[in-house]
C-alpha positions in Angstrom: 142.0 215.2 288.5 144.7 217.7 287.4 147.2 216.3 290.0 146.6 212.7 288.8 147.0 213.8 285.2 150.2 215.7 286.0 151.6 212.6 287.8 150.6 210.3 285.0 152.2 212.7 282.5 155.4 212.8 284.6 155.6 208.9 284.6 154.9 208.9 280.9 157.7 211.3 280.2 160.2 209.5 282.5 159.3 205.9 281.4 157.6 206.0 278.0 158.6 202.3 277.4 155.9 201.3 280.0 153.2 202.7 277.8 154.5 201.4 274.5 151.6 199.9 272.4 148.9 201.7 274.4 146.6 204.5 273.3 146.1 207.0 276.1 143.3 209.6 276.2 141.8 211.9 278.8 138.0 211.6 278.6 135.9 213.6 280.9 138.5 213.6 283.6 139.4 209.9 283.3 142.6 208.6 281.9 141.8 205.9 279.5 144.4 203.4 278.3 143.7 200.9 275.5 145.9 198.4 273.8 147.0 199.4 270.3 144.6 198.8 267.4 144.7 195.6 265.4 145.3 195.2 261.7 141.6 195.4 260.6 141.3 198.7 262.4 144.4 200.1 260.8 143.4 199.0 257.4 140.1 200.7 257.7 141.8 204.0 258.8 144.3 203.6 255.9 141.5 203.1 253.4 139.7 206.2 254.6 142.8 208.3 254.5 143.5 207.2 250.9 140.1 208.4 249.9 140.3 211.9 251.3 142.1 214.3 248.9 145.4 215.4 250.4 145.6 218.6 248.4 142.6 220.0 250.3 142.7 218.2 253.6 145.1 217.3 256.4 144.4 213.6 257.4 146.0 213.0 260.8 146.2 210.1 263.1 147.2 210.1 266.8 146.3 213.8 267.0 144.9 215.1 270.4 142.0 217.5 270.5 141.0 220.3 272.7 137.3 220.6 273.4 136.1 223.8 275.1 134.2 223.1 278.4 135.4 219.5 278.5 138.0 218.0 280.8 139.0 215.8 277.9 141.8 215.4 275.3 140.5 212.7 273.0 142.7 211.2 270.3 140.4 210.1 267.4 141.5 207.5 265.0 141.4 210.1 262.3 141.2 213.9 262.4 140.5 215.7 259.1 141.1 219.5 258.9 140.8 221.7 255.9 144.2 223.0 254.9 144.7 226.5 256.4 141.9 226.1 259.0 144.5 225.7 261.8 148.2 226.4 261.7 150.8 226.3 264.4 152.6 224.0 266.7 151.2 222.1 269.6 149.8 218.8 270.6 146.2 219.9 270.9 144.1 220.9 267.9 140.9 222.9 268.6 137.8 220.7 267.9 136.2 223.7 266.1 139.0 223.6 263.5 138.1 220.0 262.5 135.8 219.0 259.6 135.5 215.3 260.3 136.5 213.0 263.2 136.5 209.2 262.8 136.6 206.4 265.4 136.9 202.7 264.5 135.1 200.6 267.1 137.4 198.1 268.9 136.5 195.2 271.2 136.3 197.5 274.3 135.5 201.0 272.8 131.9 200.7 271.6 130.4 202.6 274.6 133.1 205.3 274.4 132.8 205.7 270.6 129.0 205.5 270.3 128.1 207.5 273.5 130.8 209.4 275.3 132.7 210.7 272.2 129.5 211.3 270.4 128.4 213.8 273.0 132.0 215.3 273.4 132.4 215.8 269.7 128.9 217.3 269.3 129.7 219.7 272.3 132.9 220.7 270.5 130.8 221.5 267.4 132.7 219.0 265.2 130.6 219.2 261.9 130.8 215.4 261.2 131.6 212.4 263.3 132.0 209.0 261.6 131.9 205.8 263.6 133.1 202.7 261.7 132.1 199.5 263.4 133.8 196.3 262.0 131.9 194.2 264.5 128.5 195.3 263.1 129.9 195.9 259.6 128.4 199.4 259.4 129.2 203.0 259.4 127.3 205.7 261.4 127.7 209.3 260.1 126.6 212.0 262.5 126.2 215.6 261.5 124.6 218.8 262.7 125.8 219.1 266.3 123.6 220.7 268.9 123.6 221.2 272.7 126.3 221.5 275.4 128.2 219.1 277.7 126.9 215.6 278.2 123.6 216.5 276.6 125.1 217.5 273.3 124.3 215.3 270.3 124.0 215.3 266.6 120.6 215.9 264.9 121.4 213.9 261.8 122.3 210.2 261.6 123.0 208.1 258.5 123.8 204.4 258.8 125.5 202.5 255.9 126.4 198.8 255.7 130.0 197.9 254.7 130.0 197.8 250.9 127.6 200.8 250.6 129.0 204.3 249.9 129.1 206.8 252.7 128.5 210.4 251.4 130.8 212.7 253.3 129.3 216.0 252.2 131.5 218.1 254.5 134.5 216.7 252.5 132.9 216.5 249.1 133.6 212.8 248.8 131.7 209.6 248.9 133.5 207.0 250.9 133.9 203.5 249.4 133.5 201.0 252.1 133.7 197.9 250.0 137.2 196.9 251.2 136.4 197.4 254.9 137.0 194.1 256.7 135.0 192.8 259.7 136.5 191.6 262.9 137.1 187.8 263.4 134.0 185.9 264.4 131.6 188.5 262.8 129.8 188.3 259.5 129.5 190.9 256.8 
């Protein structure tokens, strides 16, 4: 897979215009390309960013992660790191330096967000993983990671409907979800 990854990387560097509007991730050795997110997705991310205090937390989008033992470089929709937990240049942030990762489910990402990334982030010992699903109008907060590799998981799950608060204990905030919108054709 390294040769394929290097070749794709070379094409990306030589012709970035080909990939404009796509999100590209390396997930368990597979290069995954998705169309850019829609407005509802971006507004949910914006709302969450606005609720996490900037003075204590870095709130980053389009940030790639390094997960030990994984042939993966995921790019969560939101990466939250305590200020001072990781410093330095580079494209990859160690998963162990993160406090919260968030994914907003899109039309084609449900399996990846609920299954593949759940195991990857747990294997990387990410303390909290939040899945926001505008199709189901719910949030799933996962905490207490255990296990290794594909068998890794989170011990604790908390589901909240849109409109209900989501207590993010690792950040010391309660997330207001009342302005989260659902995707067209879904009900709240």
